C-alpha positions in Angstrom: 3.7 1.7 2.0 5.4 0.8 -1.2 3.7 -0.7 -4.2 5.2 -2.2 -7.4 3.8 -0.3 -10.4 3.7 -1.2 -14.1 2.8 2.0 -16.1 2.7 0.7 -19.7 3.5 2.8 -22.8 0.5 5.0 -23.3 0.6 6.4 -19.7 4.0 7.8 -20.5 2.7 9.6 -23.6 -0.9 10.3 -24.5 -2.4 9.3 -21.1 -0.2 11.2 -18.7 -3.5 12.6 -17.3 -4.3 9.0 -16.2 -0.8 8.3 -14.7 0.0 11.6 -13.0 -3.4 11.8 -11.3 -3.1 8.2 -10.1 0.4 8.4 -8.7 -0.3 11.7 -6.9 -3.6 10.4 -5.5 -1.9 7.3 -4.1 0.8 9.5 -2.6 -1.9 11.5 -0.8 -3.2 8.2 0.5 0.2 7.3 1.9 1.2 4.9 -0.9 4.5 5.2 -2.7 4.5 3.7 -6.2 7.7 2.0 -7.3 7.9 1.8 -11.0 9.3 -1.5 -12.3 12.9 -1.4 -13.5 13.4 -1.9 -17.3 9.7 -2.5 -17.9 8.6 -3.0 -21.6 5.4 -2.8 -23.5 3.0 -5.5 -22.4 1.9 -6.1 -26.0 -1.4 -4.1 -25.5 -3.6 -7.1 -26.2 -3.5 -10.7 -25.1 -3.0 -13.1 -28.0 -6.0 -15.5 -28.4 -4.0 -18.0 -30.6 -3.3 -21.1 -28.5 0.1 -21.7 -30.0 1.2 -18.0 -30.1 3.5 -18.1 -27.1 5.9 -15.5 -28.6 3.4 -12.8 -27.7 3.4 -13.9 -24.0 7.0 -13.1 -23.7 6.5 -9.4 -23.3 4.0 -9.5 -20.4 5.9 -12.4 -18.8 9.1 -10.4 -18.8 7.5 -7.6 -16.9 6.2 -10.1 -14.3 9.7 -11.6 -14.0 11.0 -8.1 -13.3 8.4 -7.5 -10.6 9.4 -10.8 -8.9 13.1 -9.9 -9.2 12.4 -6.6 -7.4 10.8 -8.4 -4.5 7.2 -7.5 -5.1 4.4 -10.0 -4.4 2.0 -7.7 -6.2 2.2 -5.4 -9.2 -0.4 -2.7 -9.7 -1.6 -1.5 -13.1 -3.9 1.4 -14.0 -4.5 1.0 -17.8 -7.3 -1.5 -18.4 -5.6 -3.2 -21.3 -2.3 -3.5 -19.5 -4.2 -5.1 -16.6 -5.9 -7.6 -18.9 -2.7 -8.5 -20.7 -0.6 -9.0 -17.6 -3.3 -10.8 -15.6 -4.0 -13.3 -18.4 -0.3 -13.9 -19.0 0.1 -14.4 -15.3 -2.7 -16.9 -15.2 -1.1 -18.9 -18.0 2.3 -18.9 -16.2 0.6 -20.2 -13.1 -1.6 -22.9 -14.6 0.0 -24.2 -17.8 3.2 -26.1 -16.9 4.1 -27.0 -20.5 3.7 -23.4 -21.8 5.4 -22.0 -18.7 8.4 -24.2 -19.3 8.6 -23.2 -22.9 8.4 -19.5 -22.1 11.0 -19.8 -19.3 13.3 -21.6 -21.8 12.8 -18.7 -24.3 13.7 -16.2 -21.6 16.9 -18.0 -20.6 18.6 -14.8 -19.5 15.8 -14.1 -17.0 15.0 -15.9 -13.8 12.3 -18.6 -14.1 8.8 -17.4 -13.3 5.7 -19.4 -12.2 3.1 -16.8 -11.4 4.4 -15.8 -8.0 3.4 -12.1 -8.4 -0.3 -11.1 -8.2 -1.5 -8.6 -10.8 -3.9 -6.1 -9.5 -5.7 -3.1 -10.9 -5.7 0.3 -9.0 -9.5 -0.1 -8.3 -8.8 -3.4 -6.6 -6.0 -1.8 -4.6 -8.3 1.0 -3.5 -11.0 -1.5 -2.5 -8.8 -4.1 -0.7 -5.9 -2.2 0.7 -7.2 1.4 1.3 -10.9 0.6 1.8 -13.9 2.6 0.7 -14.5 4.1 4.2 -10.9 5.3 4.5 -11.1 6.7 1.0 -14.3 8.5 1.8 -12.7 10.0 4.9 -9.8 11.3 2.8 -12.1 13.2 0.4 -11.8 17.0 0.8 -13.9 18.1 -2.1 -16.9 15.7 -2.4 -18.3 15.3 -5.9 -21.8 15.5 -4.6 -23.3 17.2 -7.6 -22.0 14.8 -10.2 -23.9 12.0 -11.8 -21.2 9.6 -13.0 -21.5 6.7 -15.4 -18.5 4.4 -14.9 -17.5 2.6 -18.1 -15.7 -0.7 -17.6 -15.5 -1.7 -21.3 -14.2 -5.1 -22.2 -10.8 -5.6 -20.5 -11.7 -5.1 -16.9 -14.4 -7.7 -16.9 -13.4 -10.4 -19.4 -12.7 -13.2 -19.1 -14.2 -14.0 -15.7 -10.9 -15.4 -14.5 -9.3 -12.0 -14.4 -12.4 -9.7 -13.9 -11.5 -7.0 -11.4 -14.7 -7.7 -9.6 -15.2 -11.4 -10.1 -17.8 -11.4 -12.8 -19.6 -9.8 -15.6 -21.7 -7.5 -13.4 -19.1 -5.6 -11.4 -19.9 -3.2 -8.6 -16.4 -1.8 -7.8 -16.9 1.4 -9.8 -20.2 2.0 -8.0 -18.4 1.9 -4.7 -15.6 4.1 -6.0 -17.9 6.8 -7.2 -20.0 6.8 -4.1 -16.9 7.0 -1.9 -16.0 10.2 -3.7 -19.5 11.6 -2.9 -20.8 11.3 -6.5 -24.1 9.7 -7.7 -23.5 6.4 -9.4 -25.4 6.0 -12.7 -25.8 2.5 -14.0 -26.4 2.0 -17.8 -26.8 -0.9 -20.1 -23.6 -0.5 -22.1 -21.2 -0.1 -19.2 -19.5 -3.4 -20.1 -20.1 -3.4 -23.9 -17.1 -2.9 -26.1 -16.6 0.7 -27.3 -15.2 -0.8 -30.6 -11.6 -1.0 -29.6 -9.2 -0.9 -32.5 -12.0 -0.8 -35.0 -11.8 3.0 -34.8 -8.6 2.6 -36.9 -9.6 -0.2 -39.2 -13.4 0.4 -39.6 -14.1 3.9 -38.3 -17.8 4.0 -39.4 -18.7 0.8 -37.5 -16.6 2.0 -34.5 -18.5 5.3 -34.4 -21.8 3.5 -34.4 -20.6 1.2 -31.5 -19.3 4.1 -29.5 -22.5 6.2 -30.0 -24.5 3.4 -28.3 -22.3 3.6 -25.2 -22.6 7.4 -24.9 -26.3 7.3 -25.8 -27.0 4.6 -23.2 -25.3 6.7 -20.4 -27.2 9.9 -21.5 -30.5 8.1 -21.5 -29.9 7.3 -17.8 -29.2 10.9 -17.0 -25.5 10.7 -16.5 -23.4 13.9 -16.5 -20.2 12.3 -17.5 -18.4 9.0 -18.3 -15.5 7.8 -16.3 -13.0 5.1 -17.4 -9.5 3.7 -17.0 -8.7 2.7 -20.6 -6.8 5.1 -22.9 -8.3 3.4 -25.9 -11.8 3.8 -24.6 -11.0 7.5 -23.8 -9.9 7.9 -27.4 -13.0 6.3 -28.9 -15.5 7.9 -26.5 -13.8 11.1 -25.8 -11.4 12.3 -28.5 -13.6 11.0 -31.3 -16.8 12.4 -29.9 -17.0 15.0 -32.6 -17.2 12.3 -35.3 -19.9 10.5 -33.2 -22.1 13.6 -32.8 -21.7 14.5 -36.5 -23.1 11.1 -37.5 -25.6 10.7 -34.6 -27.4 13.9 -34.0 -29.3 12.4 -31.1 -26.0 12.3 -29.1 -25.0 15.3 -27.1 -21.5 16.2 -26.1 -20.6 14.3 -22.9 -17.6 15.0 -20.6 -15.2 12.0 -20.2 -12.7 11.5 -17.4 -10.2 9.0 -16.2 -11.4 7.9 -12.8 -8.0 9.0 -11.3 -8.6 12.6 -12.4 -11.8 12.8 -10.4 -10.1 10.9 -7.5 -7.4 13.6 -7.4 -10.0 16.4 -7.5 -11.9 14.8 -4.7 -8.8 14.4 -2.6 -8.2 18.1 -2.9 -5.0 17.8 -5.0 -3.8 20.6 -7.2 -5.5 20.4 -10.5 -2.2 20.4 -12.3 -1.7 16.7 -11.4 -4.8 15.9 -13.5 -3.2 17.1 -16.7 -6.5 18.6 -18.0 -4.5 20.0 -20.9 -4.8 16.5 -22.4 -8.6 16.3 -21.7 -11.3 17.7 -24.0 -12.5 21.3 -23.5 -16.0 20.0 -22.9 -14.8 18.0 -19.9 -12.8 20.9 -18.4 -15.6 23.4 -18.8 -18.0 20.9 -17.1 -15.8 20.8 -14.0 -15.5 24.6 -14.0 -19.3 25.0 -14.2 -19.6 22.6 -11.2 -17.1 24.7 -9.2 -14.5 21.9 -9.0 -11.8 23.7 -11.0 
């Protein structure tokens, strides 16, 4: 089975641990990812200005490229890429006036009217692989792990592009249980981690991120799992700053969900690129006998 795949910028640089583990896991499940030709940055965020159509050109061009390659679906892994492409696709489907304007701007490209479906890897695993088949493919069950899946903002908002059809998603629960882990629900699973405030207002961002980690720890979670490189930066790489300011917060391992998927499928740990993960996270898996 071949699947059209849009990687996005960060997965080619700072989040190779997200991409490599995803691509190799899909290969193990019998799926070949076909990277879009000449893809470009999606813009990272969807513009909220009603008349700011210039920022829709970048995601729209990627969708045009997917259509030109003959794909009726294009899969994303990064949460922000998913949100940006899915919302741009919705506009191209539903707003005839803006669609015509964008297609006119992109006169060297073939016209596009939302013919390609944008899906997230989690949706692909749910709808195309199936949780039972995924569970059957697991070679190294994560039975001793209590995992708190963190959706953040962009997988669940707005409702029209939510990966699970609403603000109270269940898809990560089914995913973690298929891998044999214990799912841990926590109040801040869909609360923003502070996004780009970590750059512009770091003190406020540290406070926001501490509430996410603290909420998961209060529910007894061993680790956070996510699919957003920005969330990983705020909750993982900046954890030292969080702990320094909030002494009630303990160090908590963080993983991309695809890294744990690869481990559960019995793949070589090299595909998980743990050299890009925190030492705390790597040591945690070693202690649990998974590395």
